[in-house]
C-alpha positions as CSV (number, residue, x, y, z in Angstrom):
1,M,76.0,-29.1,-54.3
2,T,75.0,-28.5,-57.9
3,N,71.5,-28.7,-59.5
4,F,71.2,-31.2,-62.3
5,T,68.7,-31.1,-65.2
6,C,66.7,-34.2,-65.9
7,E,68.9,-35.0,-69.0
8,E,72.1,-34.6,-67.0
9,I,70.7,-37.0,-64.3
10,N,69.8,-39.5,-67.0
11,L,73.4,-39.4,-68.5
12,I,74.9,-39.8,-65.0
13,H,72.6,-42.7,-64.3
14,K,73.6,-44.4,-67.5
15,L,77.3,-44.1,-66.5
16,W,76.5,-45.2,-63.0
17,I,74.7,-48.4,-64.2
18,H,77.7,-49.3,-66.4
19,T,80.1,-48.6,-63.5
20,C,82.1,-46.0,-65.4
21,F,84.4,-44.8,-62.6
22,G,88.0,-44.2,-63.5
23,K,89.2,-47.2,-65.4
24,G,85.7,-48.0,-66.7
25,H,84.7,-45.4,-69.3
26,M,82.1,-44.9,-72.1
27,L,82.5,-43.2,-75.4
28,I,80.5,-40.0,-75.7
29,D,78.8,-41.4,-78.8
30,N,77.7,-44.5,-77.0
31,L,76.5,-42.4,-74.0
32,V,74.0,-40.4,-76.1
33,K,73.0,-43.5,-78.0
34,G,69.4,-44.5,-77.3
35,Y,68.0,-41.0,-77.2
36,P,65.9,-39.6,-80.0
37,S,67.9,-38.0,-82.8
38,Y,66.5,-34.5,-82.1
39,L,67.9,-34.7,-78.5
40,K,71.4,-35.9,-79.3
41,G,72.8,-32.4,-79.8
42,K,71.4,-31.3,-76.5
43,M,72.6,-34.4,-74.7
44,K,76.2,-33.7,-76.1
45,D,75.9,-30.1,-74.8
46,D,74.9,-31.6,-71.4
47,V,78.0,-33.8,-71.4
48,D,80.1,-30.7,-72.0
49,N,78.3,-28.9,-69.2
50,L,79.0,-31.9,-66.8
51,L,82.7,-31.8,-67.9
52,R,82.8,-28.1,-67.1
53,K,81.3,-28.8,-63.6
54,N,84.0,-31.4,-63.1
55,I,81.4,-34.1,-62.5
56,L,82.6,-36.1,-65.5
57,V,86.2,-36.5,-66.7
58,K,87.1,-36.8,-70.4
59,K,89.8,-39.3,-71.5
60,P,91.1,-39.8,-75.1
61,T,90.9,-43.3,-76.6
62,R,91.6,-44.7,-80.0
63,H,88.0,-44.5,-81.0
64,G,87.3,-40.9,-79.8
65,Y,86.8,-39.3,-76.4
66,A,85.3,-41.3,-73.5
67,V,84.0,-40.0,-70.2
68,Y,83.7,-41.4,-66.7
69,I,82.3,-40.2,-63.3
70,N,84.8,-38.2,-61.2
71,V,85.3,-40.3,-58.1
72,E,85.7,-37.2,-55.9
73,H,82.0,-36.4,-56.4
74,R,80.7,-40.0,-56.1
75,L,78.9,-39.5,-52.8
76,M,77.1,-36.4,-53.9
77,I,76.1,-38.1,-57.2
78,E,74.9,-41.1,-55.4
79,R,72.6,-38.9,-53.2
80,E,71.2,-37.1,-56.3
81,L,70.6,-40.4,-58.1
82,K,68.7,-41.8,-55.0
83,K,66.4,-38.8,-55.1
84,H,65.5,-39.5,-58.8
85,F,65.8,-43.3,-59.0
86,N,64.3,-44.9,-55.9
87,P,65.8,-48.4,-56.1
88,L,69.4,-47.5,-57.0
């Protein structure tokens, strides 16, 4: 079980809401969209950190790299999201 920062949980929650598992994916630029400009660099670093932890998987597309949630960690991620977001 890994500990997630608040920013990492928010990124995972955004992917969860948009059902980005395997076939469904989201471009990294679209994932950090909506956050203040001074946080975007840190959010991209958090995406890289989640990729290193094997929580997210990176996939090349025509428009750049996209990420999705690793299905092997889905139950653990769901438990973590329920702790932070009550009505998941």
